[in-house]
N, C-alpha and C positions, 0 to 999 in steps of 0.2 A: 178452603182450608188455609189457615195461616202458616207461613213458614217461619214466623218469628217465635223464638223461645220467650214466651210471655213472662216467665219467672225472671229470666235474666234481664229482659227489657224493663220490668218493674224496678229492679235494683239499680238500673242505670239512670232512671229518671231523676233530674235535678243535679246530676253529677257533671264534673268538668272533664271534657275530652280534648286532648291535643291531637291534631291530625296533620300529617304531612302528605302532600299529594305531588307526585312527579308526573308531568305530562311528557309522553314519549312519541316520537314520530314512528312511521311504519317500519323503520329500520332499528328501532329501540334506542335511538339517540335521545338523550334528555333535552327537551325544549325549554322547560320551565319547571320550577319547584315553588310550591306555595305551602304556607303553614297557616293553620287555623286553631283557634282556641274558643271553645264555647260550652255553654251549659245545655244539657239535654232537655229539650222541651217535650218531645214525644217520639215514639217509635212505632211505625206501622208498615205494613206491606206496600202501601201505595207510595209513601214518601221516603221510607227508609228511616235513618236516624236523623232527626231534625234538631239542630243546635241553634242557640241564640249566641251570636258573637260576643265575646267578652270586650271587644273594642267598641262596637257600635250597635249592638243588639239586633243586627240584621240576621235573618234566618239563613242557614245554609244546610245542605243536605248531604249526607254520607250514606254509603251502601248499608243495607240492613243485615249484613252478615256478622252477627254479634260475636261469633267465635274469633273474629279478627281483632276485636277490641281487647287489649291486654291491660291488666291492672298495672298502674304506674308505681314505680318505687318512689318513696317520699323524697322531696328535694325541690330545688329550683330548676325550672326548664325555661330556657330562653328561645323564643321564636324570633330568629334574626330577621326574617323577611318582613315582620310587622313590628319589630322593636318592642317586644312584650315579654316580660318574665312572669311565669305562673308558678306559684309555690304549691307543692303537693296536689297536682291534678289527680283525678281518679283513674283515667284510662288514657292509653296511647294507641294510635293506629297510624299505619302508612298505607298509601294506595298508589298504584301505578295506573295511569290512564293512557291506554294505547290508542293513538289516533289512526284512523283508517287511511290507507293509501289514498292520496289526493286531498285529504283534509288537513294536512299539516303545514301547508304553505311552504314547504322546504324546497319545492321546485320553482317557486315564484322568481321572476327575474326583475 
């Protein structure tokens, strides 16, 4: 059984998504922030939301929780981490990635 809302997935195909990802250590301290902009190639249970980067066409993968993707207000959005401005993207999303204890290298000497 698919957990993807196929109707919403179909409306998202070919659209532009801006994504912000914050990587957190086990104590919820921000380690790194990344921003991505891409065009939706496909959406499925196995891969999630698959985007082609607007910068280099590389594929990247986002979670398939479609309710988390919000319709973007019209305007210019600047992704500072990649020095890119996108005009009138279709969707915005942000994700927090929590690293498990011992996987964040914060205790490294």
